[in-house]
Wavefront OBJ file of the C-alpha trace (Angstrom):
o trace
v 9.598 23.575 58.965
v 10.084 24.956 62.473
v 13.866 24.510 62.454
v 15.626 27.521 63.948
v 19.125 28.863 63.275
v 21.107 30.387 66.126
v 22.967 33.721 65.749
v 26.298 31.858 65.955
v 25.296 29.690 63.015
v 24.233 32.725 61.011
v 27.692 34.238 61.448
v 29.255 31.346 59.480
v 26.711 31.630 56.714
v 24.191 28.986 57.847
v 20.566 29.780 57.131
v 17.329 27.905 57.601
v 17.447 26.675 54.018
v 20.475 24.566 54.937
v 18.550 22.705 57.609
v 16.300 19.941 56.378
v 13.974 17.882 58.581
v 15.080 14.802 56.658
v 18.598 15.269 58.030
v 17.297 14.580 61.543
v 14.913 11.699 60.855
v 17.276 9.190 62.429
v 17.425 10.962 65.785
v 16.189 8.777 68.695
v 12.694 9.720 69.877
v 13.410 8.953 73.494
v 15.164 11.502 75.658
v 15.385 9.378 78.773
v 18.716 8.328 80.178
v 22.344 9.030 79.515
v 22.630 6.595 76.613
v 19.678 8.170 74.847
v 21.240 11.608 75.197
v 24.594 10.381 73.892
v 22.915 8.681 70.952
v 20.963 11.834 70.203
v 24.138 13.942 70.157
v 25.932 11.421 67.943
v 23.029 11.291 65.525
v 22.799 15.083 65.497
v 26.508 15.369 64.679
v 26.136 12.872 61.846
v 23.136 14.730 60.483
v 25.075 18.000 60.567
v 28.126 16.593 58.786
v 26.033 15.029 56.031
v 23.736 18.020 55.564
v 24.100 21.105 53.405
v 25.346 23.019 56.469
v 28.746 21.324 56.402
v 28.943 21.771 52.651
v 28.137 25.475 52.966
v 30.851 25.961 55.602
v 33.455 24.069 53.563
v 32.738 25.927 50.311
v 32.173 29.391 51.752
v 33.818 32.601 50.549
v 36.764 32.483 52.977
v 38.037 28.980 51.998
v 37.495 29.874 48.353
v 39.510 33.073 48.755
v 42.331 31.199 50.519
v 42.491 28.636 47.714
v 42.611 31.411 45.091
v 45.330 33.203 47.060
v 47.376 30.013 47.290
v 47.095 29.528 43.539
v 48.286 33.063 42.831
v 51.065 32.838 45.413
v 52.329 29.610 43.871
v 52.473 31.213 40.444
v 54.346 34.265 41.757
v 56.889 32.196 43.726
v 57.493 29.869 40.762
v 58.118 32.864 38.483
v 60.507 34.463 40.964
v 62.411 31.191 41.383
v 62.892 30.883 37.615
v 64.074 34.488 37.351
v 66.644 33.814 40.087
v 67.854 30.717 38.237
v 68.095 32.663 34.990
v 70.334 35.225 36.691
v 72.570 32.765 38.545
v 73.068 29.967 35.981
v 75.783 31.404 33.766
v 79.309 30.886 32.513
v 81.833 31.199 35.313
v 79.232 30.859 38.066
v 80.741 30.539 41.521
v 79.719 28.436 44.505
v 77.395 31.118 45.805
v 75.607 31.229 42.448
v 75.209 27.464 42.526
v 73.821 27.502 46.061
v 71.339 30.205 45.089
v 70.243 28.277 41.995
v 69.709 25.124 44.059
v 67.590 27.009 46.596
v 65.593 28.536 43.760
v 64.950 25.044 42.380
v 63.648 23.930 45.774
v 61.403 27.000 45.917
v 60.132 26.186 42.431
v 59.248 22.676 43.541
v 57.372 23.928 46.611
v 55.544 26.511 44.498
v 54.552 23.798 42.010
v 53.046 21.719 44.819
v 51.163 24.779 46.052
v 49.850 25.434 42.545
v 48.693 21.851 42.107
v 47.138 21.589 45.567
v 45.267 24.885 45.436
v 44.285 24.191 41.838
v 42.753 20.864 42.808
v 40.775 22.508 45.613
v 39.478 25.186 43.272
v 38.385 22.664 40.652
v 36.841 20.195 43.085
v 35.196 22.522 45.607
v 35.285 26.156 44.528
v 35.051 28.388 41.458
v 32.812 26.850 38.763
v 33.030 23.235 39.861
v 34.591 20.102 38.422
v 31.779 19.475 35.949
v 32.442 22.805 34.239
v 36.195 22.336 33.938
v 35.829 18.779 32.666
v 34.174 20.177 29.526
v 36.427 23.213 29.127
v 39.178 22.725 26.471
v 41.086 25.769 27.721
v 41.326 24.140 31.152
v 42.845 21.007 29.635
v 45.270 23.138 27.632
v 46.289 24.803 30.899
v 46.796 21.379 32.461
v 48.888 20.261 29.484
v 50.995 23.398 29.790
v 51.453 22.722 33.506
v 52.487 19.137 32.749
v 55.126 20.362 30.299
v 56.480 22.855 32.849
v 56.708 20.215 35.568
v 58.328 17.649 33.302
v 60.908 20.080 31.904
v 61.936 21.121 35.415
v 63.320 17.633 36.042
v 66.426 18.364 33.927
v 67.551 21.457 35.899
v 66.677 19.739 39.176
v 68.860 16.710 38.409
v 71.798 18.654 36.985
v 71.819 21.210 39.806
v 71.750 18.381 42.323
v 74.647 16.648 40.580
v 76.691 19.853 40.430
v 76.042 20.621 44.091
v 77.034 17.089 45.093
v 80.223 17.194 42.980
v 81.207 20.560 44.411
v 80.630 19.293 47.938
v 82.662 16.118 47.450
v 85.512 17.920 45.699
v 85.431 20.748 48.251
v 85.711 23.310 45.489
v 83.582 25.771 43.574
v 80.866 25.029 41.064
v 81.876 23.531 37.729
v 79.321 23.847 34.940
v 80.350 23.628 31.298
v 79.204 26.225 28.742
v 77.186 23.503 26.992
v 75.309 22.658 30.174
v 74.782 26.335 30.986
v 73.295 26.895 27.526
v 70.932 23.931 27.897
v 69.856 24.968 31.386
v 69.180 28.577 30.436
v 67.192 27.523 27.365
v 64.922 25.384 29.542
v 64.522 28.141 32.137
v 63.621 30.599 29.366
v 61.032 28.133 28.038
v 59.559 27.660 31.514
v 59.275 31.404 32.042
v 57.523 31.751 28.694
v 55.134 28.945 29.581
v 54.284 30.544 32.910
v 53.234 33.722 31.116
v 50.383 31.821 29.473
v 48.988 30.385 32.730
v 47.132 33.590 33.735
v 45.835 33.958 30.171
v 44.342 30.472 30.139
v 42.830 31.086 33.582
v 41.209 34.290 32.340
v 39.808 32.595 29.223
v 38.347 29.568 30.972
v 36.817 31.717 33.716
v 34.767 33.330 30.967
v 33.783 30.010 29.441
v 35.726 30.504 26.208
v 35.591 27.287 24.177
v 33.257 25.492 26.589
v 31.871 22.311 25.052
v 29.280 20.424 27.084
v 29.690 17.347 24.875
v 33.463 17.084 25.384
v 34.376 13.870 27.264
v 36.865 14.576 30.051
v 38.990 11.649 28.852
v 39.749 13.557 25.632
v 41.310 16.358 27.654
v 42.966 14.223 30.328
v 44.706 11.774 27.990
v 47.110 14.296 26.365
v 47.956 15.701 29.798
v 48.883 12.296 31.234
v 50.748 11.149 28.129
v 52.569 14.462 27.784
v 53.705 14.490 31.396
v 54.901 10.876 31.403
v 56.591 11.120 28.002
v 58.360 14.410 28.642
v 59.383 13.398 32.159
v 61.076 10.307 30.751
v 62.740 12.400 28.034
v 64.173 15.042 30.357
v 65.235 12.630 33.079
v 67.027 10.482 30.499
v 68.667 13.567 28.967
v 69.863 14.742 32.388
v 71.307 11.353 33.329
v 73.053 10.788 29.980
v 74.101 14.418 29.351
v 77.695 14.795 28.231
v 79.578 18.083 28.388
v 81.884 17.231 25.533
l 1 2 3 4 5 6 7 8 9 10 11 12 13 14 15 16 17 18 19 20 21 22 23 24 25 26 27 28 29 30 31 32 33 34 35 36 37 38 39 40 41 42 43 44 45 46 47 48 49 50 51 52 53 54 55 56 57 58 59 60 61 62 63 64 65 66 67 68 69 70 71 72 73 74 75 76 77 78 79 80 81 82 83 84 85 86 87 88 89 90 91 92 93 94 95 96 97 98 99 100 101 102 103 104 105 106 107 108 109 110 111 112 113 114 115 116 117 118 119 120 121 122 123 124 125 126 127 128 129 130 131 132 133 134 135 136 137 138 139 140 141 142 143 144 145 146 147 148 149 150 151 152 153 154 155 156 157 158 159 160 161 162 163 164 165 166 167 168 169 170 171 172 173 174 175 176 177 178 179 180 181 182 183 184 185 186 187 188 189 190 191 192 193 194 195 196 197 198 199 200 201 202 203 204 205 206 207 208 209 210 211 212 213 214 215 216 217 218 219 220 221 222 223 224 225 226 227 228 229 230 231 232 233 234 235 236 237 238 239 240 241 242 243 244 245
């Protein structure tokens, strides 16, 4: 009661309901002297940071929109990178094709980090909140699909790196066997197909399809962790032991 909000605070979405007298109960009563003033300012800052005001500023519409934009941008960049790889990884590819494919792989990795980072922010701070997603089977299916996409990308990443290194050391053009080209393109095709389902799962879980309040989050998280670790080991081992003959 009696707490006022300045016009500047209103412009960032702070209202009187965000200010609670309890947040300021630790402020020093005395206003005499420099030390008392400093202590008052420090206590006021602490009260602000731990109050609903800071939470409202951090989870406002602008940060939420930026996180959503980052998620969409990551998906678009990842799709474009895979399309570039699909067009450049082919029989008789030259050095320029190899360089382009390597750059596309780097872009795919950066886009994956952007997807994961923005996705974490949306789950933890924005959208429907972590408690909702923890009990949403479609969300865990999306996470499993993401884990498969990330794990399967390890094979092209390793083989493209090996080819680029061999071409650099031999000072000659790219050399990729038809068998390796076929394996690489099959994985890229699978990744592109998997990416098509990401927006669908996002649309379904946003509407609460399949929501189960009694679903333990461990039931959804376990397949994601096991799938990522298992498939990562599989594809890394395949890349290291791959034989062209």
